[in-house]
C-alpha positions in Angstrom: 121.2 102.3 96.4 123.0 102.8 93.1 125.0 105.8 91.9 122.0 107.3 90.0 120.0 107.4 93.2 122.8 108.9 95.2 123.1 111.7 92.6 119.5 112.6 93.0 118.8 114.8 96.0 115.2 113.5 96.2 116.4 109.8 96.4 119.2 110.7 98.8 116.6 112.2 101.1 114.4 109.1 100.9 117.4 106.9 101.4 118.3 108.8 104.6 114.7 108.3 105.8 114.9 104.6 105.0 118.0 104.3 107.2 116.2 106.1 110.0 113.2 103.8 109.7 115.5 100.7 109.8 117.2 102.0 112.9 113.8 102.5 114.6 112.8 99.0 113.6 116.0 97.6 115.1 115.0 99.4 118.4 111.6 97.7 118.3 109.9 101.0 117.6 107.6 99.5 115.1 104.9 102.2 115.1 107.5 105.0 114.5 109.2 102.9 111.9 105.9 102.3 110.1 105.2 106.0 110.0 108.6 106.7 108.4 108.1 103.9 105.8 104.7 105.2 105.0 106.1 108.7 104.6 108.8 107.4 102.3 106.2 105.6 100.1 104.1 108.8 100.0 107.1 110.9 99.0 108.2 108.4 96.4 104.8 108.4 94.8 104.9 112.2 94.6 108.3 112.1 92.7 108.2 113.1 89.0 107.7 110.2 86.7 110.7 111.1 84.6 112.9 111.0 87.7 111.7 107.5 88.6 112.0 106.4 85.0 115.7 107.4 84.7 116.6 104.2 86.4 113.3 102.3 86.6 114.6 99.0 88.0 116.5 100.6 90.9 113.7 103.0 91.6 111.1 100.2 91.7 113.3 98.0 93.9 113.6 100.9 96.3 109.8 101.2 96.5 109.3 97.5 96.9 111.9 97.2 99.7 110.2 100.0 101.6 106.8 98.4 101.1 108.2 95.1 102.4 109.6 96.8 105.5 106.3 98.6 106.1 104.5 95.3 105.9 106.9 93.8 108.4 106.2 96.7 110.8 102.5 96.3 110.4 102.8 92.6 111.1 104.8 93.3 114.3 102.1 95.7 115.3 99.5 93.0 114.7 97.8 95.2 112.1 97.2 92.1 109.9 95.0 93.8 107.3 97.6 96.4 106.6 100.4 93.9 106.6 98.6 91.8 104.1 97.8 94.8 101.9 101.4 96.0 101.8 102.8 92.6 101.3 100.5 91.9 98.5 101.8 94.9 96.6 105.3 93.5 96.8 104.3 89.9 96.1 102.6 91.0 92.8 106.1 91.9 91.6 108.4 89.4 93.2 108.2 86.4 95.6 109.6 87.0 99.1 109.7 84.1 101.6 109.2 86.1 104.7 106.3 88.1 103.2 104.4 84.9 102.3 105.1 83.6 105.8 103.8 86.8 107.4 100.8 86.9 105.1 100.0 83.3 106.0 100.3 83.9 109.7 98.2 87.1 109.3 95.4 85.2 107.6 95.6 82.5 110.2 95.2 85.1 113.0 92.2 86.5 111.1 90.6 83.0 110.9 91.1 82.7 107.2 92.7 79.3 107.3 92.6 78.3 103.5 94.3 81.6 102.6 96.7 81.0 105.5 97.5 77.6 104.2 98.0 78.8 100.6 100.5 81.5 101.6 102.4 79.3 104.1 102.8 76.6 101.4 104.2 79.3 99.0 106.6 80.3 101.8 107.6 76.7 102.2 108.1 76.3 98.5 110.4 79.3 98.3 112.3 78.1 101.4 112.8 74.5 100.2 112.5 75.0 96.4 110.0 72.2 96.2 106.3 72.7 95.5 104.0 71.1 98.1 101.0 69.1 97.0 97.9 70.3 98.8 95.8 67.6 100.4 92.3 68.6 101.2 
């Protein structure tokens, strides 16, 4: 978190919650962690637009990082629909290897093999830096 976000009491509170959620995740308390990450996102969405706009890039990164972690919790809980939903919101803005991997596995678990393949190939491309040619 940057200096701007430390100066804002609203963001300091959210940052504290994010640290708590990360600790819960490390303790394999995925349900509790997911609840805290969901609360962070809800509180973030309720912040005044001018506050988020003061440092838009850091603010958006904070939101995306917490959505990414929520997706990871949902994946660990085998709530694949929610994992895909949250990951997709992050992947619209930036490519993240482990999210493509989790989305691919989630689609596989749901029996959606073509979507699984597409996401796993994106993960492989991010990991290796080389695009994979799809063979049907």
